[in-house]
C-alpha positions in Angstrom: -68.3 -16.8 -117.7 -65.3 -17.5 -115.6 -62.9 -19.9 -117.3 -60.8 -22.4 -115.4 -57.7 -20.2 -115.5 -59.6 -17.2 -114.0 -61.2 -19.5 -111.4 -57.8 -20.9 -110.3 -56.4 -17.4 -110.1 -59.3 -16.2 -108.0 -58.9 -19.2 -105.6 -55.2 -18.5 -105.3 -55.8 -14.9 -104.6 -58.4 -15.6 -102.0 -56.2 -18.2 -100.3 -53.3 -15.8 -100.2 -55.5 -13.0 -98.7 -56.7 -15.4 -96.0 -53.2 -16.5 -95.3 -52.0 -12.9 -95.1 -54.9 -12.0 -92.8 -54.0 -15.0 -90.5 -50.4 -13.8 -90.4 -51.4 -10.3 -89.5 -53.7 -11.6 -86.7 -51.0 -13.9 -85.4 -48.6 -11.1 -85.3 -51.1 -8.8 -83.5 -51.9 -11.6 -81.1 -48.2 -12.2 -80.2 -47.6 -8.5 -79.6 -50.9 -7.9 -77.7 -50.2 -6.3 -74.3 -51.2 -8.1 -71.1 -53.6 -5.2 -70.3 -55.2 -5.5 -73.7 -55.5 -9.3 -73.4 -57.2 -9.1 -69.9 -59.7 -6.6 -71.2 -60.4 -8.6 -74.3 -60.8 -12.0 -72.6 -62.1 -10.9 -69.2 -59.7 -13.5 -67.7 -56.8 -12.9 -65.3 -54.2 -15.7 -65.4 -52.2 -16.3 -62.2 -49.7 -19.0 -61.1 -50.0 -20.9 -57.9 -47.7 -23.3 -56.1 -49.1 -26.4 -54.4 -47.9 -27.2 -50.9 -46.7 -23.7 -50.2 -49.0 -22.7 -47.4 -49.8 -20.1 -46.2 -48.8 -18.5 -49.6 -50.7 -21.1 -51.7 -52.5 -24.3 -50.7 -54.5 -26.7 -52.9 -57.0 -28.9 -51.2 -56.4 -32.4 -52.7 -60.0 -33.5 -52.3 -61.8 -30.5 -53.7 -59.1 -29.0 -55.9 -59.9 -25.6 -54.3 -57.0 -23.1 -53.9 -56.5 -21.2 -50.7 -53.7 -19.0 -49.2 -53.1 -15.3 -48.9 -51.8 -15.0 -52.5 -55.0 -16.5 -53.7 -57.0 -14.0 -51.6 -55.0 -11.2 -53.0 -55.5 -12.5 -56.6 -59.3 -12.8 -56.0 -59.3 -9.2 -54.9 -57.4 -8.0 -57.9 -59.7 -10.0 -60.3 -62.7 -8.5 -58.6 -61.4 -5.0 -59.0 -61.1 -5.7 -62.8 -64.5 -7.5 -62.9 -62.8 -10.5 -64.6 -62.6 -14.3 -64.0 -59.6 -15.7 -62.1 -57.8 -18.5 -63.9 -55.4 -20.3 -61.5 -52.6 -22.3 -63.2 -50.3 -24.6 -61.1 -46.6 -23.9 -61.4 -43.5 -23.9 -59.2 -41.4 -21.2 -57.6 -38.6 -22.2 -60.1 -40.9 -22.1 -63.2 -42.9 -19.0 -62.3 -40.5 -16.7 -64.1 -40.4 -18.9 -67.2 -44.2 -19.0 -67.3 -44.3 -15.2 -67.2 -41.8 -15.0 -70.0 -43.7 -17.5 -72.1 -46.9 -15.5 -71.6 -48.6 -18.3 -69.8 -49.4 -16.0 -66.8 -50.5 -12.4 -66.5 -49.0 -12.1 -63.1 -47.3 -14.1 -60.3 -47.9 -13.2 -56.7 -44.9 -13.7 -54.3 -41.7 -12.9 -56.1 -38.7 -11.3 -54.4 -37.2 -8.7 -56.8 -33.7 -9.9 -57.0 -31.3 -8.2 -59.5 -31.1 -11.5 -61.5 -34.9 -11.8 -61.8 -35.2 -8.1 -62.7 -33.2 -8.7 -65.9 -35.9 -11.0 -67.3 -39.2 -9.9 -65.6 -40.8 -6.7 -64.3 -41.9 -6.2 -60.7 -44.7 -4.3 -58.9 -44.3 -2.1 -55.9 -44.0 -4.1 -52.7 -47.2 -5.9 -51.7 -46.0 -6.4 -48.2 -42.8 -6.5 -46.1 -41.6 -9.8 -44.7 -39.1 -9.3 -41.9 -36.1 -11.6 -41.5 -36.2 -13.5 -38.2 -34.3 -16.4 -36.6 -35.7 -19.9 -36.0 -33.5 -20.3 -33.0 -32.8 -23.2 -30.6 -34.6 -23.0 -27.4 -31.8 -21.5 -25.3 -30.6 -19.1 -27.9 -32.2 -15.7 -27.7 -30.1 -12.9 -29.3 -31.5 -9.4 -29.1 -29.6 -7.8 -32.1 -28.1 -8.9 -35.4 -24.8 -7.6 -34.1 -24.8 -10.4 -31.4 -24.8 -12.9 -34.2 -21.7 -11.5 -35.9 -19.4 -13.8 -34.0 -17.2 -16.7 -35.1 -18.7 -18.9 -32.4 -22.3 -18.4 -33.8 -23.5 -21.0 -36.3 -26.3 -19.9 -38.6 -28.0 -22.2 -41.2 -29.5 -21.0 -44.4 -30.7 -22.4 -47.7 -27.9 -21.6 -50.2 -28.4 -18.7 -52.6 -31.6 -17.5 -51.0 -32.5 -14.1 -49.8 -31.8 -15.4 -46.3 -28.3 -16.4 -47.4 -27.7 -13.0 -49.0 -28.9 -11.0 -46.0 -27.0 -12.8 -43.3 -23.8 -13.0 -45.4 -23.9 -9.2 -45.6 -25.0 -8.6 -42.0 -22.9 -11.1 -40.1 -19.7 -11.8 -42.1 -17.9 -13.1 -39.0 -20.5 -15.8 -38.2 -20.2 -19.4 -39.2 -22.7 -19.7 -42.0 -23.9 -23.2 -42.8 -25.2 -23.3 -46.3 -27.6 -26.2 -47.1 -29.5 -27.1 -50.3 -33.0 -26.8 -48.8 -34.7 -24.7 -46.2 -36.0 -27.8 -44.5 -32.3 -29.0 -44.2 -31.4 -25.8 -42.4 -34.4 -26.3 -40.0 -33.1 -29.8 -39.3 -29.7 -28.4 -38.5 -31.2 -26.2 -35.8 -33.3 -29.1 -34.4 -30.2 -31.4 -34.3 -28.0 -28.8 -32.6 -25.7 -28.4 -35.6 -26.7 -24.8 -35.9 -27.7 -22.2 -33.3 -30.3 -20.6 -35.6 -31.8 -20.5 -39.1 -32.5 -17.3 -41.0 -36.1 -17.2 -42.4 -38.7 -14.6 -43.2 -41.4 -14.2 -40.6 -44.2 -16.0 -42.4 -42.1 -19.1 -43.1 -40.5 -19.3 -39.6 -43.9 -19.1 -37.9 -45.3 -21.8 -40.1 -42.3 -24.1 -39.4 -42.6 -23.7 -35.6 -46.3 -24.2 -35.7 -45.9 -27.5 -37.4 -43.0 -28.6 -35.2 -42.6 -26.6 -32.0 -39.6 -28.9 -30.9 -37.4 -27.2 -33.5 -37.1 -24.0 -31.5 -38.6 -20.5 -31.3 -38.9 -17.4 -33.4 -36.7 -14.4 -32.6 -36.9 -10.9 -34.2 -33.5 -9.3 -33.8 -33.1 -5.5 -34.0 -32.8 -3.4 -36.0 -35.6 -5.0 -38.0 -34.5 -6.1 -41.5 -37.0 -7.1 -44.1 -37.4 -8.2 -47.7 -40.3 -7.3 -49.9 -42.9 -9.6 -51.5 -43.9 -8.3 -55.0 -45.8 -9.3 -58.0 -44.0 -10.4 -61.2 -44.9 -9.6 -64.8 -43.8 -10.3 -68.3 -41.5 -7.6 -69.6 -43.3 -5.4 -72.2 -43.3 -1.9 -73.4 -46.9 -1.2 -72.5 -46.9 -0.2 -68.8 -50.7 0.0 -68.3 -51.0 -3.4 -66.6 -48.1 -2.7 -64.1 -49.5 0.7 -63.4 -52.9 -0.6 -62.7 -51.6 -3.3 -60.3 -49.5 -0.7 -58.4 -52.6 1.5 -57.9 -54.5 -1.6 -56.6 -51.6 -2.4 -54.2 -51.6 1.2 -52.9 -55.4 1.0 -52.2 -55.1 -2.4 -50.6 -52.3 -1.3 -48.3 -54.0 2.0 -47.4 -57.1 0.1 -46.4 -55.2 -2.1 -44.0 -56.3 -5.2 -45.9 -52.8 -6.7 -46.4 -52.2 -7.4 -42.7 -55.7 -8.8 -42.3 -55.3 -11.2 -45.3 -51.8 -12.4 -44.1 -52.8 -12.9 -40.5 -56.1 -14.7 -41.3 -54.4 -17.2 -43.6 -51.5 -17.7 -41.1 -54.1 -18.8 -38.6 -56.3 -20.8 -41.0 -53.6 -22.7 -42.9 -50.7 -22.7 -40.5 -52.3 -22.5 -37.1 -50.4 -19.3 -36.2 -52.4 -17.0 -33.9 -52.0 -13.2 -34.3 -50.5 -13.0 -30.8 -47.7 -15.4 -31.9 -46.4 -12.9 -34.4 -43.3 -11.2 -32.9 -43.9 -7.8 -31.6 -42.4 -5.2 -33.9 -43.4 -7.1 -37.1 -45.3 -5.1 -39.7 -46.7 -6.4 -42.9 
């Protein structure tokens, strides 16, 4: 027979074993790679930003997500044969959500040196050329024409637009404003001759408000890249898989098709309105 002392000792031992097992499981779970987690759960977690068409768009009535980043994410999930889990976030919080392991990937990050310190990036998904949202009677042919003290250029402060034009046109008057919309308003009001934006955003702005101005693609073409962001981890299997998917998607010409179709569907921009010389 088991006496009370033996019974108590057995319970304590069993409890300790269960606790130790739970600790081991928790430790294993916290260090599980993204690639392992996706294969285990059969779920791909992405972030999406409401009100960011044509990148992301959430229908308020149905709750359905659209946009070319959503289409790309659906394609990636289909290649993995997993379910797509869309989690609402913001451009500002996306990096934090990746670091906190709330997301497996975020579509649409520009790989700045600051971001590269805290998250990893894929190969470029597509190129997004810098253009001018210019007042109606302003039509420069080259970036060199803008490098003039008499030219006023509006940008959203600290953005890739700001960084590019500061480097390219140091002699121009650069008007730095808090928001991109403020820079667009500066052009519309005549305070600035032009605003620097990437192609997708500029076309969307003009489609919504043609009175602002027109889109100009100066030469030589300068572009930034749109990439996917990941949580930093030692296992590179997930990043390597995504890079292979990107290569196949680009090789098949699907990137341009997805971008142009969503520009037309969500922003009302026809393919013939995209400046000649633009390549995605």
